[in-house]
RODO-2510 file (C-alpha; in nm, 4 decimals, decimal comma):
residues 271
     n   res          X          Y          Z
     1     m     8,5700     7,8853    11,9512
     2     k     8,8501     7,6493    11,9571
     3     t     9,1690     7,7625    11,7031
     4     f     9,4705     7,5900    11,5882
     5     k     9,7885     7,7046    11,4564
     6     s     9,8104     7,7345    11,0820
     7     m    10,1164     7,4961    10,9158
     8     e    10,2018     7,3680    10,6153
     9     i    10,0573     7,0481    10,4912
    10     w    10,1496     6,7997    10,2393
    11     d     9,9232     6,7653     9,9604
    12     g     9,8212     6,6738     9,6079
    13     n     9,6117     6,5288     9,3421
    14     c     9,6933     6,2030     9,2055
    15     i     9,5289     6,0703     8,8599
    16     f     9,4341     5,6983     8,8147
    17     p     9,2913     5,5096     8,5259
    18     k     8,9876     5,3541     8,6013
    19     t     9,1325     5,0138     8,5887
    20     a     9,3117     5,1058     8,9398
    21     t     8,9806     5,1089     9,1004
    22     d     9,0325     4,7704     9,2887
    23     a     9,3557     4,8558     9,4415
    24     l     9,2460     5,2177     9,5265
    25     l     8,9408     5,0333     9,7389
    26     d     9,1585     4,8047     9,8845
    27     a     9,4026     5,0741    10,0009
    28     f     9,0791     5,2993    10,1061
    29     i     8,9378     5,0171    10,3320
    30     d     9,2711     4,9633    10,5020
    31     f     9,3598     5,3389    10,5312
    32     t     8,9749     5,3905    10,6896
    33     k     9,0347     5,1063    10,9399
    34     g     9,3762     5,2617    11,0428
    35     l     9,2527     5,6087    11,0982
    36     a     9,2203     5,5952    11,4795
    37     a     9,6011     5,4961    11,5185
    38     t     9,7115     5,7424    11,2339
    39     p     9,4654     6,0469    11,2057
    40     d     9,7255     6,2533    11,0569
    41     s     9,6220     6,1844    10,6914
    42     h     9,2998     6,2022    10,4830
    43     f     9,1970     6,0861    10,1564
    44     l     8,9258     6,1583     9,9113
    45     g     8,8565     5,9557     9,5971
    46     l     8,6668     6,1089     9,2967
    47     w     8,5615     5,8723     9,0502
    48     t     8,4998     6,1394     8,7586
    49     y     8,3535     6,1556     8,4068
    50     s     8,4414     6,5115     8,2082
    51     p     8,3960     6,5744     7,8479
    52     e     8,7484     6,6378     7,7973
    53     a     8,8872     6,3143     7,9179
    54     k     8,6220     6,1248     7,7405
    55     d     8,6552     5,8328     7,9793
    56     i     8,6082     5,7569     8,3561
    57     f     8,9229     5,8302     8,5762
    58     v     8,9939     5,8540     8,9479
    59     l     9,1228     6,1726     9,1329
    60     a     9,2332     6,0993     9,4594
    61     i     9,3505     6,3766     9,6986
    62     l     9,5898     6,2667     9,9325
    63     t     9,6822     6,4840    10,2244
    64     s     9,9213     6,4643    10,5280
    65     f     9,8177     6,7150    10,7860
    66     d    10,1553     6,7267    10,9842
    67     g    10,3213     6,7986    10,6428
    68     v    10,5096     6,4909    10,6350
    69     e    10,6181     6,3486    10,3278
    70     n    10,5232     6,0185    10,2073
    71     p    10,3831     5,9374    10,5323
    72     k    10,3474     5,5549    10,5980
    73     s     9,9251     5,5858    10,6237
    74     l     9,9346     5,6925    10,2613
    75     e    10,1724     5,4485    10,1244
    76     k     9,9588     5,1710     9,9697
    77     f     9,7787     5,4873     9,7761
    78     l    10,1211     5,6028     9,6418
    79     a    10,2295     5,2557     9,5546
    80     i     9,9468     5,2502     9,2906
    81     p    10,0830     5,3751     8,9431
    82     g     9,9420     5,7227     8,8426
    83     q    10,0132     6,0763     8,7764
    84     k    10,1242     6,2149     9,1221
    85     e    10,1410     6,6363     9,1925
    86     m    10,2280     6,6530     9,5642
    87     k    10,3295     6,9945     9,7236
    88     r    10,3637     7,1680    10,0479
    89     t    10,0883     7,4119    10,0879
    90     t     9,8191     7,5135    10,3469
    91     i     9,4488     7,4513    10,4286
    92     a     9,3414     7,7938    10,3189
    93     q     9,5006     7,7542     9,9816
    94     k     9,3452     7,3885     9,9349
    95     m     9,0226     7,5083     9,9711
    96     i     9,0426     7,7475     9,6894
    97     d     9,0853     7,4633     9,4857
    98     f     8,7296     7,3275     9,5768
    99     r     8,5356     7,6219     9,4376
   100     m     8,2788     7,4802     9,1849
   101     p     8,2460     7,6310     8,8353
   102     a     7,9789     7,8782     8,7785
   103     g     7,7037     7,8628     8,5391
   104     q     7,6299     7,4771     8,5603
   105     h     7,3072     7,2938     8,6834
   106     d     7,3999     7,0474     8,9909
   107     m     7,2611     6,7163     9,1272
   108     w     7,3632     6,6112     9,4681
   109     y     7,3089     6,3030     9,6614
   110     t     7,4634     6,1084     9,9738
   111     l     7,4230     5,8002    10,1175
   112     t     7,6526     5,6439    10,4220
   113     f     7,7341     5,2846    10,4435
   114     k     7,9438     5,0564    10,6615
   115     l     8,3043     5,0022    10,5610
   116     d     8,2127     4,7321    10,3491
   117     l     8,4204     4,6474    10,0144
   118     r     8,1431     4,4954     9,8625
   119     i     7,9553     4,8430     9,8578
   120     a     8,2278     5,0503     9,7391
   121     k     8,2517     4,8517     9,4591
   122     r     7,9172     4,7975     9,3579
   123     s     7,8828     5,1767     9,3998
   124     t     8,1929     5,2192     9,1111
   125     e     8,0053     4,9682     8,8880
   126     i     7,6814     5,1419     8,9197
   127     f     7,8526     5,4809     8,8631
   128     e     7,9913     5,3541     8,5347
   129     g     7,7060     5,2251     8,4126
   130     l     7,4988     5,5656     8,4742
   131     v     7,7912     5,7434     8,2941
   132     e     7,7587     5,5086     7,9864
   133     h     7,3932     5,5644     7,9647
   134     l     7,4254     5,9379     8,0182
   135     k     7,6666     5,9219     7,7142
   136     t     7,3969     5,7844     7,5044
   137     f     7,1164     6,0291     7,6685
   138     v     7,3627     6,3505     7,6078
   139     p     7,5035     6,2448     7,2728
   140     d     7,8013     6,5385     7,3251
   141     g     7,8999     6,4038     7,6415
   142     n     7,8571     6,7398     7,7811
   143     f     7,8112     6,6618     8,1424
   144     v     8,0555     6,6204     8,4425
   145     y     7,9548     6,3585     8,6994
   146     y     8,1480     6,2701     9,0461
   147     m     8,1233     5,9873     9,2818
   148     v     8,3269     6,0520     9,5874
   149     l     8,4464     5,8117     9,8428
   150     q     8,5551     5,9410    10,1709
   151     p     8,6211     5,7913    10,5462
   152     l     8,3825     5,8507    10,8198
   153     p     8,5447     5,6586    11,1036
   154     a     8,4354     5,6045    11,4472
   155     s     8,7127     5,8180    11,5665
   156     f     8,5076     6,1162    11,4323
   157     a     8,2330     6,0558    11,6532
   158     q     8,4355     5,9671    11,9776
   159     h     8,6139     6,3383    11,8951
   160     s     8,2761     6,4859    11,8834
   161     v     8,1565     6,3438    12,1992
   162     a     8,4656     6,4546    12,3622
   163     q     8,4207     6,8228    12,2443
   164     g     8,0770     6,8183    12,3628
   165     g     7,8792     6,7090    12,0656
   166     n     7,6801     6,8630    11,8397
   167     v     7,3315     6,8264    11,6242
   168     m     7,4833     6,5967    11,3743
   169     g     7,4335     6,2892    11,5578
   170     l     7,7986     6,1766    11,5533
   171     e     7,7498     6,0184    11,8907
   172     n     7,5394     5,7231    11,7190
   173     i     7,8152     5,6121    11,4952
   174     h     8,0158     5,3355    11,6665
   175     e     8,1829     5,2014    11,3845
   176     d     8,3793     5,2726    11,0853
   177     l     8,1875     5,4034    10,7869
   178     i     8,1977     5,5319    10,4230
   179     l     8,0759     5,8560    10,3346
   180     f     7,9370     5,8523     9,9744
   181     m     7,8746     6,1451     9,7695
   182     t     7,7624     6,1941     9,3894
   183     t     7,7304     6,5406     9,2088
   184     l     7,6064     6,5510     8,8265
   185     e     7,6843     6,8936     8,6705
   186     v     7,4873     6,9804     8,3161
   187     p     7,4777     7,3042     8,1257
   188     t     7,0903     7,3687     8,1319
   189     p     6,7958     7,3493     8,3704
   190     e     6,6253     7,1337     8,0862
   191     l     6,8849     6,8564     8,0485
   192     a     6,8897     6,8694     8,4654
   193     e     6,5395     6,8164     8,4632
   194     a     6,5224     6,5463     8,2039
   195     i     6,8527     6,3377     8,3562
   196     y     6,7508     6,3510     8,7275
   197     p     6,5063     6,0574     8,7359
   198     m     6,7768     5,7978     8,5814
   199     y     7,0196     5,9851     8,8324
   200     i     6,7992     5,9376     9,1492
   201     k     6,7231     5,5637     9,0096
   202     s     7,0849     5,4869     9,0070
   203     m     7,1298     5,6402     9,4041
   204     e     6,8549     5,3952     9,4798
   205     e     6,9918     5,1009     9,3202
   206     i     7,2945     5,1663     9,5217
   207     e     7,1092     5,2420     9,8666
   208     s     6,9064     4,9044     9,7868
   209     y     7,2185     4,7156     9,7153
   210     a     7,3934     4,8185    10,0722
   211     k     7,0570     4,7194    10,2409
   212     s     7,1019     4,3870    10,0728
   213     v     7,4228     4,3364    10,2535
   214     d     7,2926     4,5031    10,6020
   215     g     7,5364     4,7983    10,4747
   216     n     7,3096     5,0874    10,4583
   217     v     7,3458     5,3548    10,7481
   218     g     7,0880     5,5898    10,8071
   219     f     7,3181     5,9207    10,8587
   220     r     7,2853     6,1488    10,5688
   221     y     7,5296     6,4403    10,5669
   222     l     7,3603     6,7785    10,5090
   223     n     7,5847     6,9667    10,2813
   224     y     7,5922     6,6434    10,0309
   225     s     7,2167     6,5814    10,0426
   226     d     6,9643     6,6140     9,7736
   227     s     6,6395     6,7751     9,8441
   228     s     6,4459     6,4857     9,8164
   229     q     6,6434     6,3920    10,1161
   230     d     6,5849     6,4116    10,4676
   231     p     6,9242     6,4904    10,6737
   232     l     6,8198     6,6590    10,9858
   233     g     6,5858     6,3708    11,0197
   234     s     6,8706     6,1272    11,0138
   235     y     7,0743     6,2789    11,3231
   236     g     6,8686     6,1010    11,5883
   237     k     6,5786     6,1819    11,8217
   238     e     6,7940     6,4016    12,0665
   239     s     6,9339     6,5980    11,7880
   240     i     6,5693     6,6520    11,6387
   241     k     6,4253     6,7926    11,9882
   242     r     6,7597     7,0364    12,0395
   243     m     6,6858     7,1815    11,7179
   244     r     6,3422     7,1994    11,7707
   245     d     6,3827     7,3698    12,1174
   246     a     6,6456     7,6070    11,9477
   247     a     6,3962     7,7216    11,7004
   248     a     6,1041     7,7691    11,9337
   249     k     6,3474     7,9827    12,1579
   250     y     6,4902     8,1765    11,9014
   251     d     6,2732     8,1893    11,6117
   252     p     5,8982     8,1572    11,7927
   253     d     5,7366     8,3014    11,5053
   254     g     5,8924     8,0815    11,2585
   255     v     6,0247     8,3442    11,0374
   256     f     6,3482     8,1294    10,9154
   257     q     6,0869     7,8255    10,8661
   258     t     5,8302     8,0010    10,6578
   259     r     5,9680     8,3190    10,4998
   260     v     6,3117     8,2206    10,4383
   261     p     6,3622     7,9904    10,1063
   262     g     6,5789     7,7074    10,0195
   263     g     6,7576     7,5058    10,2520
   264     f     6,6791     7,1906    10,4841
   265     k     6,4119     7,3415    10,7484
   266     v     6,3471     7,1857    11,0975
   267     s     5,9658     7,2065    11,0542
   268     s     6,0027     6,9804    10,7613
   269     i     6,2006     6,6854    10,9030
   270     r     5,9955     6,3715    10,8005
   271     s     6,1744     6,1088    11,0234
***
């Protein structure tokens, strides 16, 4: 296993009004295009609704992994008016901030698109539409909904191949992409069950639009996937064979496939 020296990063959370969406998307597209040349930085954009805020806002997480303050690669984001709290920290400390709240019932779904501004914009519009619909369905507004856009550049695939590859099939990615994810949190299982169909319908609407402009990409990131999705099947024939061969060698009786609940199973690959 390869390791790397722990060092401080320059990182922070920036809060923007939803009216900044167009500027953020423009900056996001340009940023992703430049990642091969300047891989030192990262952007994670979360379009967010919470009952405390009462309206949609955008939480943008900006990071310079080299610890450089105000790097040129992030300047377009930093130029957009908003509340910015940047500081020096470590990756380990940053990970603590990503803990999900306990006691909620979550729905997750992921898609992958070409780096197309039209698709990114349409996804935010559908997100806003579902938020308004959910407000009428959940009168007290007691739900939290995130839509996340993050880069999936071709350089990630190139680095993966250079290190020997893995079963995620990243070697099949030959252009810069957008990794899309949403998560919807509600307080009860009954509410989750009632909302789920409209949630899935909105995801299908986004995917349908991406297909209509030739921008849909089949890759589905397992950690973000809904149980209705087939992430392992999206990793390509060679990866599927590799996983099945490993399962046959190390678990010939299929204990992990049949007796361990939960998770995505090699035996359940549909593609």
